[in-house]
N, CA, C and O atoms as a Tinker XYZ file with bonds, in Angstrom:
   540  protein
     1  N    -11.783000   34.553000   57.206000    73     2
     2  CA   -10.380000   34.283000   56.883000    64     1     3
     3  C     -9.546000   34.905000   58.012000    63     2     4     5
     4  O     -9.716000   36.076000   58.352000    81     3
     5  N     -8.685000   34.136000   58.557000    73     3     6
     6  CA    -7.840000   34.695000   59.620000    64     5     7
     7  C     -6.604000   35.410000   59.000000    63     6     8     9
     8  O     -6.194000   35.151000   57.868000    81     7
     9  N     -6.056000   36.311000   59.817000    73     7    10
    10  CA    -4.869000   37.014000   59.261000    64     9    11
    11  C     -5.194000   38.294000   58.529000    63    10    12    13
    12  O     -4.267000   39.001000   58.134000    81    11
    13  N     -6.434000   38.630000   58.327000    73    11    14
    14  CA    -6.738000   39.848000   57.636000    64    13    15
    15  C     -6.608000   41.015000   58.600000    63    14    16    17
    16  O     -6.718000   40.849000   59.815000    81    15
    17  N     -6.376000   42.174000   58.055000    73    15    18
    18  CA    -6.269000   43.405000   58.787000    64    17    19
    19  C     -7.544000   44.261000   58.637000    63    18    20    21
    20  O     -8.142000   44.335000   57.564000    81    19
    21  N     -7.942000   44.916000   59.773000    73    19    22
    22  CA    -9.102000   45.782000   59.727000    64    21    23
    23  C     -8.767000   47.130000   60.302000    63    22    24    25
    24  O     -7.947000   47.242000   61.213000    81    23
    25  N     -9.423000   48.193000   59.752000    73    23    26
    26  CA    -9.349000   49.522000   60.310000    64    25    27
    27  C    -10.792000   49.942000   60.422000    63    26    28    29
    28  O    -11.457000   50.195000   59.418000    81    27
    29  N    -11.289000   50.017000   61.677000    73    27    30
    30  CA   -12.690000   50.337000   61.995000    64    29    31
    31  C    -12.666000   51.539000   62.841000    63    30    32    33
    32  O    -11.949000   51.587000   63.841000    81    31
    33  N    -13.467000   52.569000   62.455000    73    31    34
    34  CA   -13.353000   53.796000   63.191000    64    33    35
    35  C    -14.689000   54.616000   63.022000    63    34    36    37
    36  O    -15.281000   54.718000   61.947000    81    35
    37  N    -15.074000   55.161000   64.150000    73    35    38
    38  CA   -16.059000   56.272000   64.164000    64    37    39
    39  C    -15.262000   57.559000   64.380000    63    38    40    41
    40  O    -14.365000   57.588000   65.222000    81    39
    41  N    -15.564000   58.592000   63.657000    73    39    42
    42  CA   -14.798000   59.809000   63.820000    64    41    43
    43  C    -15.671000   61.052000   63.550000    63    42    44    45
    44  O    -16.552000   61.075000   62.690000    81    43
    45  N    -15.356000   62.073000   64.351000    73    43    46
    46  CA   -16.007000   63.379000   64.120000    64    45    47
    47  C    -15.236000   64.200000   63.081000    63    46    48    49
    48  O    -15.690000   65.257000   62.644000    81    47
    49  N    -14.061000   63.690000   62.696000    73    47    50
    50  CA   -13.233000   64.427000   61.756000    64    49    51
    51  C    -13.596000   63.968000   60.270000    63    50    52    53
    52  O    -14.069000   62.848000   60.075000    81    51
    53  N    -13.379000   64.798000   59.310000    73    51    54
    54  CA   -13.621000   64.356000   57.941000    64    53    55
    55  C    -12.841000   63.081000   57.606000    63    54    56    57
    56  O    -11.706000   62.886000   58.043000    81    55
    57  N    -13.491000   62.227000   56.818000    73    55    58
    58  CA   -12.863000   60.976000   56.378000    64    57    59
    59  C    -11.943000   61.197000   55.214000    63    58    60    61
    60  O    -12.333000   61.801000   54.215000    81    59
    61  N    -10.734000   60.722000   55.325000    73    59    62
    62  CA    -9.764000   60.834000   54.273000    64    61    63
    63  C     -9.915000   59.585000   53.382000    63    62    64    65
    64  O     -9.374000   58.524000   53.693000    81    63
    65  N    -10.595000   59.716000   52.366000    73    63    66
    66  CA   -10.891000   58.571000   51.465000    64    65    67
    67  C     -9.583000   58.014000   50.937000    63    66    68    69
    68  O     -9.444000   56.795000   50.835000    81    67
    69  N     -8.629000   58.848000   50.602000    73    67    70
    70  CA    -7.315000   58.345000   50.102000    64    69    71
    71  C     -6.658000   57.450000   51.085000    63    70    72    73
    72  O     -6.107000   56.420000   50.697000    81    71
    73  N     -6.688000   57.794000   52.370000    73    71    74
    74  CA    -6.111000   56.968000   53.429000    64    73    75
    75  C     -6.827000   55.615000   53.514000    63    74    76    77
    76  O     -6.189000   54.578000   53.698000    81    75
    77  N     -8.151000   55.638000   53.378000    73    75    78
    78  CA    -8.944000   54.458000   53.444000    64    77    79
    79  C     -8.546000   53.468000   52.315000    63    78    80    81
    80  O     -8.347000   52.276000   52.548000    81    79
    81  N     -8.443000   54.002000   51.125000    73    79    82
    82  CA    -7.974000   53.175000   49.975000    64    81    83
    83  C     -6.547000   52.690000   50.126000    63    82    84    85
    84  O     -6.234000   51.545000   49.802000    81    83
    85  N     -5.694000   53.551000   50.610000    73    83    86
    86  CA    -4.307000   53.191000   50.814000    64    85    87
    87  C     -4.169000   52.012000   51.805000    63    86    88    89
    88  O     -3.386000   51.083000   51.607000    81    87
    89  N     -4.969000   52.105000   52.872000    73    87    90
    90  CA    -4.996000   51.042000   53.871000    64    89    91
    91  C     -5.307000   49.696000   53.247000    63    90    92    93
    92  O     -4.676000   48.680000   53.539000    81    91
    93  N     -6.302000   49.730000   52.379000    73    91    94
    94  CA    -6.750000   48.494000   51.812000    64    93    95
    95  C     -5.840000   47.829000   50.785000    63    94    96    97
    96  O     -6.005000   46.658000   50.443000    81    95
    97  N     -4.884000   48.604000   50.308000    73    95    98
    98  CA    -3.944000   48.123000   49.295000    64    97    99
    99  C     -3.132000   46.910000   49.853000    63    98   100   101
   100  O     -2.581000   46.983000   50.952000    81    99
   101  N     -3.074000   45.848000   49.109000    73    99   102
   102  CA    -2.380000   44.662000   49.548000    64   101   103
   103  C     -1.811000   43.973000   48.273000    63   102   104   105
   104  O     -2.514000   43.869000   47.268000    81   103
   105  N     -0.549000   43.507000   48.318000    73   103   106
   106  CA     0.036000   42.924000   47.118000    64   105   107
   107  C     -0.666000   41.562000   46.727000    63   106   108   109
   108  O     -0.520000   41.096000   45.597000    81   107
   109  N     -1.407000   40.955000   47.662000    73   107   110
   110  CA    -2.087000   39.738000   47.336000    64   109   111
   111  C     -3.498000   39.961000   46.846000    63   110   112   113
   112  O     -4.206000   38.998000   46.554000    81   111
   113  N     -3.924000   41.201000   46.749000    73   111   114
   114  CA    -5.299000   41.523000   46.354000    64   113   115
   115  C     -5.340000   41.576000   44.808000    63   114   116   117
   116  O     -4.483000   42.156000   44.141000    81   115
   117  N     -6.366000   40.947000   44.312000    73   115   118
   118  CA    -6.687000   41.082000   42.877000    64   117   119
   119  C     -7.740000   42.151000   42.669000    63   118   120   121
   120  O     -7.940000   42.643000   41.558000    81   119
   121  N     -8.430000   42.514000   43.793000    73   119   122
   122  CA    -9.430000   43.533000   43.723000    64   121   123
   123  C     -9.598000   44.303000   44.997000    63   122   124   125
   124  O     -9.509000   43.724000   46.080000    81   123
   125  N     -9.824000   45.514000   44.913000    73   123   126
   126  CA   -10.202000   46.387000   46.057000    64   125   127
   127  C    -11.469000   47.094000   45.681000    63   126   128   129
   128  O    -11.503000   47.858000   44.716000    81   127
   129  N    -12.520000   46.841000   46.442000    73   127   130
   130  CA   -13.749000   47.530000   46.141000    64   129   131
   131  C    -13.956000   48.546000   47.272000    63   130   132   133
   132  O    -13.661000   48.273000   48.435000    81   131
   133  N    -14.478000   49.739000   46.895000    73   131   134
   134  CA   -14.732000   50.783000   47.808000    64   133   135
   135  C    -16.108000   51.404000   47.664000    63   134   136   137
   136  O    -16.684000   51.411000   46.576000    81   135
   137  N    -16.618000   51.909000   48.729000    73   135   138
   138  CA   -17.905000   52.651000   48.715000    64   137   139
   139  C    -17.673000   53.893000   49.583000    63   138   140   141
   140  O    -17.153000   53.841000   50.697000    81   139
   141  N    -18.100000   55.017000   48.985000    73   139   142
   142  CA   -18.069000   56.262000   49.793000    64   141   143
   143  C    -19.469000   56.843000   49.764000    63   142   144   145
   144  O    -19.969000   57.192000   48.695000    81   143
   145  N    -20.102000   56.951000   50.905000    73   143   146
   146  CA   -21.420000   57.562000   50.990000    64   145   147
   147  C    -21.281000   58.993000   51.346000    63   146   148   149
   148  O    -20.584000   59.323000   52.305000    81   147
   149  N    -21.930000   59.882000   50.598000    73   147   150
   150  CA   -21.833000   61.295000   50.837000    64   149   151
   151  C    -23.227000   61.871000   51.118000    63   150   152   153
   152  O    -24.259000   61.259000   50.841000    81   151
   153  N    -23.195000   63.091000   51.687000    73   151   154
   154  CA   -24.474000   63.762000   51.858000    64   153   155
   155  C    -24.880000   64.429000   50.551000    63   154   156   157
   156  O    -24.162000   65.276000   50.019000    81   155
   157  N    -26.021000   64.040000   50.053000    73   155   158
   158  CA   -26.490000   64.469000   48.755000    64   157   159
   159  C    -27.292000   65.740000   48.836000    63   158   160   161
   160  O    -28.093000   65.917000   49.754000    81   159
   161  N    -27.092000   66.608000   47.908000    73   159   162
   162  CA   -27.866000   67.892000   47.843000    64   161   163
   163  C    -29.307000   67.524000   47.428000    63   162   164   165
   164  O    -29.534000   66.791000   46.465000    81   163
   165  N    -30.238000   68.050000   48.176000    73   163   166
   166  CA   -31.661000   67.888000   47.808000    64   165   167
   167  C    -32.430000   69.075000   48.423000    63   166   168   169
   168  O    -31.923000   69.812000   49.268000    81   167
   169  N    -33.620000   69.211000   47.974000    73   167   170
   170  CA   -34.466000   70.267000   48.568000    64   169   171
   171  C    -35.924000   69.878000   48.371000    63   170   172   173
   172  O    -36.248000   69.055000   47.515000    81   171
   173  N    -36.798000   70.478000   49.171000    73   171   174
   174  CA   -38.206000   70.317000   48.984000    64   173   175
   175  C    -38.915000   71.638000   49.370000    63   174   176   177
   176  O    -38.329000   72.491000   50.037000    81   175
   177  N    -40.117000   71.781000   48.960000    73   175   178
   178  CA   -40.916000   72.999000   49.182000    64   177   179
   179  C    -41.064000   73.342000   50.657000    63   178   180   181
   180  O    -41.020000   74.517000   51.021000    81   179
   181  N    -41.230000   72.388000   51.474000    73   179   182
   182  CA   -41.463000   72.669000   52.893000    64   181   183
   183  C    -40.239000   73.021000   53.673000    63   182   184   185
   184  O    -40.333000   73.794000   54.626000    81   183
   185  N    -39.072000   72.484000   53.314000    73   183   186
   186  CA   -37.840000   72.651000   54.082000    64   185   187
   187  C    -36.768000   73.401000   53.426000    63   186   188   189
   188  O    -35.782000   73.735000   54.083000    81   187
   189  N    -36.879000   73.695000   52.177000    73   187   190
   190  CA   -35.832000   74.367000   51.445000    64   189   191
   191  C    -34.754000   73.391000   51.112000    63   190   192   193
   192  O    -35.018000   72.224000   50.821000    81   191
   193  N    -33.513000   73.876000   51.153000    73   191   194
   194  CA   -32.337000   73.025000   50.756000    64   193   195
   195  C    -31.841000   72.240000   51.975000    63   194   196   197
   196  O    -31.912000   72.703000   53.114000    81   195
   197  N    -31.338000   71.037000   51.691000    73   195   198
   198  CA   -30.672000   70.278000   52.724000    64   197   199
   199  C    -29.300000   70.852000   52.909000    63   198   200   201
   200  O    -28.559000   70.946000   51.930000    81   199
   201  N    -28.903000   71.250000   54.127000    73   199   202
   202  CA   -27.627000   71.827000   54.414000    64   201   203
   203  C    -26.610000   70.753000   54.866000    63   202   204   205
   204  O    -25.428000   70.827000   54.532000    81   203
   205  N    -27.085000   69.783000   55.613000    73   203   206
   206  CA   -26.138000   68.784000   56.197000    64   205   207
   207  C    -26.945000   67.662000   56.826000    63   206   208   209
   208  O    -28.173000   67.713000   56.885000    81   207
   209  N    -26.229000   66.646000   57.296000    73   207   210
   210  CA   -26.757000   65.572000   58.076000    64   209   211
   211  C    -26.005000   65.593000   59.374000    63   210   212   213
   212  O    -24.786000   65.760000   59.388000    81   211
   213  N    -26.724000   65.425000   60.477000    73   211   214
   214  CA   -26.131000   65.300000   61.792000    64   213   215
   215  C    -26.169000   63.813000   62.165000    63   214   216   217
   216  O    -27.259000   63.247000   62.258000    81   215
   217  N    -25.038000   63.170000   62.377000    73   215   218
   218  CA   -24.990000   61.773000   62.801000    64   217   219
   219  C    -24.657000   61.628000   64.280000    63   218   220   221
   220  O    -23.763000   62.291000   64.805000    81   219
   221  N    -25.385000   60.761000   64.920000    73   219   222
   222  CA   -25.132000   60.362000   66.311000    64   221   223
   223  C    -24.917000   58.904000   66.325000    63   222   224   225
   224  O    -25.494000   58.171000   65.521000    81   223
   225  N    -24.078000   58.455000   67.245000    73   223   226
   226  CA   -23.809000   57.038000   67.437000    64   225   227
   227  C    -23.726000   56.730000   68.886000    63   226   228   229
   228  O    -23.282000   57.553000   69.686000    81   227
   229  N    -24.146000   55.556000   69.233000    73   227   230
   230  CA   -23.847000   55.010000   70.537000    64   229   231
   231  C    -22.489000   54.328000   70.352000    63   230   232   233
   232  O    -22.407000   53.163000   69.963000    81   231
   233  N    -21.429000   55.084000   70.640000    73   231   234
   234  CA   -20.055000   54.774000   70.164000    64   233   235
   235  C    -19.615000   53.355000   70.500000    63   234   236   237
   236  O    -19.163000   52.633000   69.611000    81   235
   237  N    -19.733000   52.934000   71.757000    73   235   238
   238  CA   -19.267000   51.566000   72.097000    64   237   239
   239  C    -20.098000   50.513000   71.385000    63   238   240   241
   240  O    -19.533000   49.550000   70.867000    81   239
   241  N    -21.383000   50.652000   71.338000    73   239   242
   242  CA   -22.185000   49.703000   70.653000    64   241   243
   243  C    -21.885000   49.699000   69.138000    63   242   244   245
   244  O    -21.683000   48.644000   68.537000    81   243
   245  N    -21.863000   50.884000   68.549000    73   243   246
   246  CA   -21.612000   50.989000   67.111000    64   245   247
   247  C    -20.254000   50.397000   66.695000    63   246   248   249
   248  O    -20.168000   49.703000   65.682000    81   247
   249  N    -19.198000   50.671000   67.472000    73   247   250
   250  CA   -17.883000   50.107000   67.201000    64   249   251
   251  C    -17.918000   48.576000   67.342000    63   250   252   253
   252  O    -17.316000   47.865000   66.537000    81   251
   253  N    -18.596000   48.090000   68.327000    73   251   254
   254  CA   -18.746000   46.631000   68.530000    64   253   255
   255  C    -19.458000   45.995000   67.356000    63   254   256   257
   256  O    -19.047000   44.958000   66.835000    81   255
   257  N    -20.554000   46.654000   66.949000    73   255   258
   258  CA   -21.330000   46.192000   65.792000    64   257   259
   259  C    -20.501000   46.217000   64.450000    63   258   260   261
   260  O    -20.561000   45.297000   63.635000    81   259
   261  N    -19.747000   47.308000   64.289000    73   259   262
   262  CA   -18.889000   47.405000   63.086000    64   261   263
   263  C    -17.846000   46.311000   63.065000    63   262   264   265
   264  O    -17.601000   45.689000   62.031000    81   263
   265  N    -17.220000   46.076000   64.240000    73   263   266
   266  CA   -16.274000   44.981000   64.340000    64   265   267
   267  C    -16.872000   43.656000   64.058000    63   266   268   269
   268  O    -16.245000   42.787000   63.451000    81   267
   269  N    -18.107000   43.492000   64.503000    73   267   270
   270  CA   -18.796000   42.212000   64.247000    64   269   271
   271  C    -19.124000   42.087000   62.686000    63   270   272   273
   272  O    -19.044000   40.994000   62.126000    81   271
   273  N    -19.480000   43.198000   62.039000    73   271   274
   274  CA   -19.665000   43.183000   60.614000    64   273   275
   275  C    -18.378000   42.745000   59.925000    63   274   276   277
   276  O    -18.428000   41.918000   59.015000    81   275
   277  N    -17.268000   43.258000   60.318000    73   275   278
   278  CA   -15.975000   42.872000   59.723000    64   277   279
   279  C    -15.784000   41.391000   59.845000    63   278   280   281
   280  O    -15.482000   40.696000   58.875000    81   279
   281  N    -15.966000   40.918000   61.059000    73   279   282
   282  CA   -15.774000   39.442000   61.298000    64   281   283
   283  C    -16.714000   38.610000   60.439000    63   282   284   285
   284  O    -16.283000   37.608000   59.867000    81   283
   285  N    -17.946000   38.980000   60.332000    73   283   286
   286  CA   -18.913000   38.285000   59.529000    64   285   287
   287  C    -18.570000   38.330000   57.997000    63   286   288   289
   288  O    -18.775000   37.358000   57.270000    81   287
   289  N    -18.061000   39.457000   57.569000    73   287   290
   290  CA   -17.641000   39.588000   56.208000    64   289   291
   291  C    -16.437000   38.640000   55.952000    63   290   292   293
   292  O    -16.343000   37.996000   54.907000    81   291
   293  N    -15.535000   38.583000   56.936000    73   291   294
   294  CA   -14.290000   37.722000   56.818000    64   293   295
   295  C    -14.692000   36.231000   56.838000    63   294   296   297
   296  O    -13.976000   35.396000   56.285000    81   295
   297  N    -15.772000   35.912000   57.439000    73   295   298
   298  CA   -16.294000   34.494000   57.416000    64   297   299
   299  C    -16.845000   34.111000   56.092000    63   298   300   301
   300  O    -16.781000   32.939000   55.719000    81   299
   301  N    -17.417000   35.101000   55.316000    73   299   302
   302  CA   -18.095000   34.834000   54.025000    64   301   303
   303  C    -17.150000   34.942000   52.860000    63   302   304   305
   304  O    -17.301000   34.206000   51.884000    81   303
   305  N    -16.195000   35.817000   52.920000    73   303   306
   306  CA   -15.313000   36.158000   51.803000    64   305   307
   307  C    -13.850000   36.165000   52.258000    63   306   308   309
   308  O    -13.567000   36.412000   53.430000    81   307
   309  N    -12.914000   35.893000   51.327000    73   307   310
   310  CA   -11.477000   35.828000   51.654000    64   309   311
   311  C    -10.905000   37.261000   51.745000    63   310   312   313
   312  O    -10.123000   37.683000   50.893000    81   311
   313  N    -11.311000   37.992000   52.791000    73   311   314
   314  CA   -10.877000   39.365000   52.982000    64   313   315
   315  C     -9.399000   39.459000   53.421000    63   314   316   317
   316  O     -8.978000   38.790000   54.364000    81   315
   317  N     -8.660000   40.261000   52.749000    73   315   318
   318  CA    -7.233000   40.494000   53.097000    64   317   319
   319  C     -7.134000   41.724000   53.988000    63   318   320   321
   320  O     -6.449000   41.703000   55.011000    81   319
   321  N     -7.808000   42.782000   53.605000    73   319   322
   322  CA    -7.875000   44.032000   54.359000    64   321   323
   323  C     -9.236000   44.623000   54.266000    63   322   324   325
   324  O     -9.921000   44.493000   53.251000    81   323
   325  N     -9.652000   45.306000   55.376000    73   323   326
   326  CA   -10.990000   45.900000   55.318000    64   325   327
   327  C    -10.932000   47.183000   56.163000    63   326   328   329
   328  O    -10.439000   47.183000   57.292000    81   327
   329  N    -11.445000   48.262000   55.587000    73   327   330
   330  CA   -11.589000   49.544000   56.294000    64   329   331
   331  C    -13.051000   49.848000   56.312000    63   330   332   333
   332  O    -13.747000   49.706000   55.307000    81   331
   333  N    -13.530000   50.281000   57.497000    73   331   334
   334  CA   -14.954000   50.667000   57.714000    64   333   335
   335  C    -14.978000   51.852000   58.599000    63   334   336   337
   336  O    -14.688000   51.749000   59.791000    81   335
   337  N    -15.326000   53.010000   58.035000    73   335   338
   338  CA   -15.340000   54.317000   58.689000    64   337   339
   339  C    -16.688000   54.888000   58.688000    63   338   340   341
   340  O    -17.433000   54.689000   57.729000    81   339
   341  N    -17.066000   55.612000   59.736000    73   339   342
   342  CA   -18.361000   56.372000   59.717000    64   341   343
   343  C    -18.131000   57.626000   60.491000    63   342   344   345
   344  O    -17.498000   57.621000   61.546000    81   343
   345  N    -18.667000   58.738000   59.943000    73   343   346
   346  CA   -18.615000   60.019000   60.601000    64   345   347
   347  C    -19.701000   60.122000   61.672000    63   346   348   349
   348  O    -20.736000   59.457000   61.631000    81   347
   349  N    -19.391000   61.016000   62.652000    73   347   350
   350  CA   -20.414000   61.448000   63.621000    64   349   351
   351  C    -20.370000   62.951000   63.551000    63   350   352   353
   352  O    -19.421000   63.523000   63.015000    81   351
   353  N    -21.379000   63.596000   64.081000    73   351   354
   354  CA   -21.467000   65.010000   64.032000    64   353   355
   355  C    -22.051000   65.491000   62.687000    63   354   356   357
   356  O    -22.718000   64.747000   61.969000    81   355
   357  N    -21.769000   66.763000   62.387000    73   355   358
   358  CA   -22.366000   67.382000   61.187000    64   357   359
   359  C    -21.545000   67.023000   59.943000    63   358   360   361
   360  O    -20.320000   67.140000   59.948000    81   359
   361  N    -22.220000   66.590000   58.893000    73   359   362
   362  CA   -21.585000   66.266000   57.633000    64   361   363
   363  C    -22.271000   67.080000   56.554000    63   362   364   365
   364  O    -23.437000   66.845000   56.237000    81   363
   365  N    -21.542000   68.050000   55.981000    73   363   366
   366  CA   -22.157000   68.955000   55.005000    64   365   367
   367  C    -22.396000   68.262000   53.700000    63   366   368   369
   368  O    -21.848000   67.187000   53.459000    81   367
   369  N    -23.206000   68.854000   52.847000    73   367   370
   370  CA   -23.487000   68.374000   51.505000    64   369   371
   371  C    -22.180000   68.149000   50.785000    63   370   372   373
   372  O    -21.314000   69.023000   50.800000    81   371
   373  N    -22.006000   66.966000   50.135000    73   371   374
   374  CA   -20.859000   66.691000   49.345000    64   373   375
   375  C    -19.732000   66.007000   50.111000    63   374   376   377
   376  O    -18.783000   65.517000   49.499000    81   375
   377  N    -19.822000   65.964000   51.479000    73   375   378
   378  CA   -18.805000   65.373000   52.298000    64   377   379
   379  C    -19.094000   63.866000   52.540000    63   378   380   381
   380  O    -20.257000   63.467000   52.600000    81   379
   381  N    -18.066000   63.057000   52.673000    73   379   382
   382  CA   -18.290000   61.622000   53.002000    64   381   383
   383  C    -18.771000   61.431000   54.417000    63   382   384   385
   384  O    -18.235000   62.015000   55.359000    81   383
   385  N    -19.783000   60.609000   54.556000    73   383   386
   386  CA   -20.262000   60.189000   55.917000    64   385   387
   387  C    -19.811000   58.756000   56.226000    63   386   388   389
   388  O    -19.680000   58.371000   57.387000    81   387
   389  N    -19.583000   57.994000   55.189000    73   387   390
   390  CA   -19.137000   56.609000   55.402000    64   389   391
   391  C    -18.150000   56.209000   54.269000    63   390   392   393
   392  O    -18.306000   56.612000   53.116000    81   391
   393  N    -17.145000   55.413000   54.641000    73   391   394
   394  CA   -16.174000   54.921000   53.664000    64   393   395
   395  C    -15.829000   53.515000   53.994000    63   394   396   397
   396  O    -15.524000   53.194000   55.143000    81   395
   397  N    -15.872000   52.635000   52.969000    73   395   398
   398  CA   -15.605000   51.212000   53.103000    64   397   399
   399  C    -14.655000   50.811000   51.990000    63   398   400   401
   400  O    -14.863000   51.171000   50.831000    81   399
   401  N    -13.625000   50.075000   52.332000    73   399   402
   402  CA   -12.699000   49.490000   51.305000    64   401   403
   403  C    -12.463000   48.069000   51.737000    63   402   404   405
   404  O    -12.239000   47.765000   52.909000    81   403
   405  N    -12.522000   47.222000   50.756000    73   403   406
   406  CA   -12.340000   45.791000   51.026000    64   405   407
   407  C    -11.339000   45.168000   49.963000    63   406   408   409
   408  O    -11.593000   45.283000   48.764000    81   407
   409  N    -10.281000   44.553000   50.371000    73   407   410
   410  CA    -9.358000   43.907000   49.468000    64   409   411
   411  C     -9.547000   42.407000   49.613000    63   410   412   413
   412  O     -9.604000   41.859000   50.713000    81   411
   413  N     -9.642000   41.754000   48.425000    73   411   414
   414  CA    -9.734000   40.315000   48.362000    64   413   415
   415  C     -8.909000   39.813000   47.206000    63   414   416   417
   416  O     -8.570000   40.593000   46.315000    81   415
   417  N     -8.560000   38.494000   47.186000    73   415   418
   418  CA    -7.748000   37.995000   46.020000    64   417   419
   419  C     -8.455000   38.151000   44.645000    63   418   420   421
   420  O     -7.779000   38.262000   43.622000    81   419
   421  N     -9.777000   38.160000   44.618000    73   419   422
   422  CA   -10.493000   38.238000   43.400000    64   421   423
   423  C    -11.581000   39.360000   43.453000    63   422   424   425
   424  O    -12.221000   39.534000   44.490000    81   423
   425  N    -11.787000   40.102000   42.365000    73   423   426
   426  CA   -12.675000   41.267000   42.373000    64   425   427
   427  C    -14.087000   41.002000   42.744000    63   426   428   429
   428  O    -14.716000   41.832000   43.401000    81   427
   429  N    -14.632000   39.848000   42.340000    73   427   430
   430  CA   -16.015000   39.525000   42.650000    64   429   431
   431  C    -16.261000   39.515000   44.149000    63   430   432   433
   432  O    -17.280000   40.019000   44.621000    81   431
   433  N    -15.310000   38.929000   44.909000    73   431   434
   434  CA   -15.514000   38.891000   46.360000    64   433   435
   435  C    -15.378000   40.244000   47.008000    63   434   436   437
   436  O    -16.043000   40.538000   48.001000    81   435
   437  N    -14.515000   41.070000   46.447000    73   435   438
   438  CA   -14.406000   42.426000   46.962000    64   437   439
   439  C    -15.692000   43.200000   46.772000    63   438   440   441
   440  O    -16.159000   43.845000   47.711000    81   439
   441  N    -16.276000   43.158000   45.598000    73   439   442
   442  CA   -17.511000   43.824000   45.308000    64   441   443
   443  C    -18.658000   43.271000   46.251000    63   442   444   445
   444  O    -19.412000   44.034000   46.856000    81   443
   445  N    -18.732000   41.985000   46.327000    73   443   446
   446  CA   -19.784000   41.399000   47.153000    64   445   447
   447  C    -19.667000   41.784000   48.663000    63   446   448   449
   448  O    -20.653000   42.090000   49.333000    81   447
   449  N    -18.476000   41.749000   49.120000    73   447   450
   450  CA   -18.277000   42.066000   50.562000    64   449   451
   451  C    -18.551000   43.513000   50.813000    63   450   452   453
   452  O    -19.144000   43.859000   51.835000    81   451
   453  N    -18.130000   44.396000   49.894000    73   451   454
   454  CA   -18.346000   45.852000   50.070000    64   453   455
   455  C    -19.821000   46.154000   50.047000    63   454   456   457
   456  O    -20.306000   46.906000   50.892000    81   455
   457  N    -20.552000   45.589000   49.104000    73   455   458
   458  CA   -21.979000   45.803000   48.988000    64   457   459
   459  C    -22.700000   45.331000   50.241000    63   458   460   461
   460  O    -23.553000   46.036000   50.778000    81   459
   461  N    -22.351000   44.123000   50.707000    73   459   462
   462  CA   -22.939000   43.548000   51.921000    64   461   463
   463  C    -22.687000   44.427000   53.132000    63   462   464   465
   464  O    -23.586000   44.660000   53.940000    81   463
   465  N    -21.454000   44.915000   53.255000    73   463   466
   466  CA   -21.065000   45.744000   54.356000    64   465   467
   467  C    -21.875000   47.042000   54.463000    63   466   468   469
   468  O    -22.334000   47.395000   55.549000    81   467
   469  N    -22.053000   47.753000   53.342000    73   467   470
   470  CA   -22.778000   49.049000   53.457000    64   469   471
   471  C    -24.223000   48.767000   53.780000    63   470   472   473
   472  O    -24.804000   49.443000   54.630000    81   471
   473  N    -24.832000   47.771000   53.117000    73   471   474
   474  CA   -26.218000   47.457000   53.356000    64   473   475
   475  C    -26.480000   47.024000   54.774000    63   474   476   477
   476  O    -27.466000   47.444000   55.380000    81   475
   477  N    -25.602000   46.179000   55.321000    73   475   478
   478  CA   -25.767000   45.625000   56.701000    64   477   479
   479  C    -25.424000   46.729000   57.706000    63   478   480   481
   480  O    -26.092000   46.823000   58.736000    81   479
   481  N    -24.437000   47.548000   57.461000    73   479   482
   482  CA   -24.146000   48.649000   58.354000    64   481   483
   483  C    -25.331000   49.566000   58.515000    63   482   484   485
   484  O    -25.645000   49.944000   59.644000    81   483
   485  N    -26.010000   49.947000   57.443000    73   483   486
   486  CA   -27.155000   50.836000   57.506000    64   485   487
   487  C    -28.318000   50.179000   58.211000    63   486   488   489
   488  O    -29.115000   50.861000   58.856000    81   487
   489  N    -28.432000   48.843000   58.098000    73   487   490
   490  CA   -29.557000   48.175000   58.709000    64   489   491
   491  C    -29.338000   47.838000   60.214000    63   490   492   493
   492  O    -30.296000   47.725000   60.979000    81   491
   493  N    -28.107000   47.689000   60.595000    73   491   494
   494  CA   -27.853000   47.068000   61.936000    64   493   495
   495  C    -27.063000   47.936000   62.946000    63   494   496   497
   496  O    -27.147000   47.713000   64.154000    81   495
   497  N    -26.327000   48.886000   62.461000    73   495   498
   498  CA   -25.399000   49.637000   63.378000    64   497   499
   499  C    -26.071000   50.768000   64.066000    63   498   500   501
   500  O    -26.879000   51.452000   63.438000    81   499
   501  N    -25.795000   51.019000   65.320000    73   499   502
   502  CA   -26.379000   52.088000   66.148000    64   501   503
   503  C    -25.881000   53.419000   65.786000    63   502   504   505
   504  O    -25.209000   54.067000   66.588000    81   503
   505  N    -26.185000   53.874000   64.581000    73   503   506
   506  CA   -25.854000   55.211000   64.094000    64   505   507
   507  C    -27.143000   55.771000   63.497000    63   506   508   509
   508  O    -27.833000   55.128000   62.706000    81   507
   509  N    -27.435000   57.023000   63.924000    73   507   510
   510  CA   -28.653000   57.659000   63.502000    64   509   511
   511  C    -28.328000   59.010000   62.809000    63   510   512   513
   512  O    -27.326000   59.652000   63.127000    81   511
   513  N    -29.158000   59.409000   61.896000    73   511   514
   514  CA   -28.948000   60.704000   61.263000    64   513   515
   515  C    -30.203000   61.562000   61.308000    63   514   516   517
   516  O    -31.339000   61.086000   61.288000    81   515
   517  N    -29.918000   62.872000   61.372000    73   515   518
   518  CA   -30.980000   63.874000   61.335000    64   517   519
   519  C    -30.687000   64.878000   60.278000    63   518   520   521
   520  O    -29.577000   65.405000   60.199000    81   519
   521  N    -31.672000   65.154000   59.458000    73   519   522
   522  CA   -31.461000   66.125000   58.379000    64   521   523
   523  C    -31.475000   67.531000   58.898000    63   522   524   525
   524  O    -32.275000   67.858000   59.774000    81   523
   525  N    -30.583000   68.401000   58.365000    73   523   526
   526  CA   -30.534000   69.773000   58.714000    64   525   527
   527  C    -30.914000   70.604000   57.466000    63   526   528   529
   528  O    -30.157000   70.683000   56.498000    81   527
   529  N    -32.128000   71.227000   57.524000    73   527   530
   530  CA   -32.692000   71.987000   56.369000    64   529   531
   531  C    -32.436000   73.451000   56.531000    63   530   532   533
   532  O    -32.144000   73.905000   57.637000    81   531
   533  N    -32.533000   74.199000   55.479000    73   531   534
   534  CA   -32.404000   75.645000   55.485000    64   533   535
   535  C    -33.559000   76.308000   56.192000    63   534   536   537
   536  O    -33.362000   77.350000   56.816000    81   535
   537  N    -34.765000   75.751000   56.125000    73   535   538
   538  CA   -35.914000   76.417000   56.793000    64   537   539
   539  C    -36.334000   75.564000   58.024000    63   538   540
   540  O    -37.273000   75.925000   58.734000    81   539
């Protein structure tokens, strides 16, 4: 769909989920679906507690791939606005590492597009994570 707005960003700063949702707000949207991926607390006998995740990205390639994901989503669904953010650097337990918000005229399309975006981002975008353990 042409005419949609996108906000695509890689950032070393914490993601402001409220701003991501506010960006996606559109008077023509009947649905805004969002996904926020966070670093989950976990532990194991060998490593102790998970303290954080360190994210690295090949910035130019990752941004190009994220822009392409937005374009592909807009070809499949009637996207009005789309935000796609990913952190780089250290992300502590409980903090967001990725945030996606998609506004469409109908909720089903918003859910479908958001689900597709996170799954495809994780599979295709040049972003890597390393676990940081206590031990």
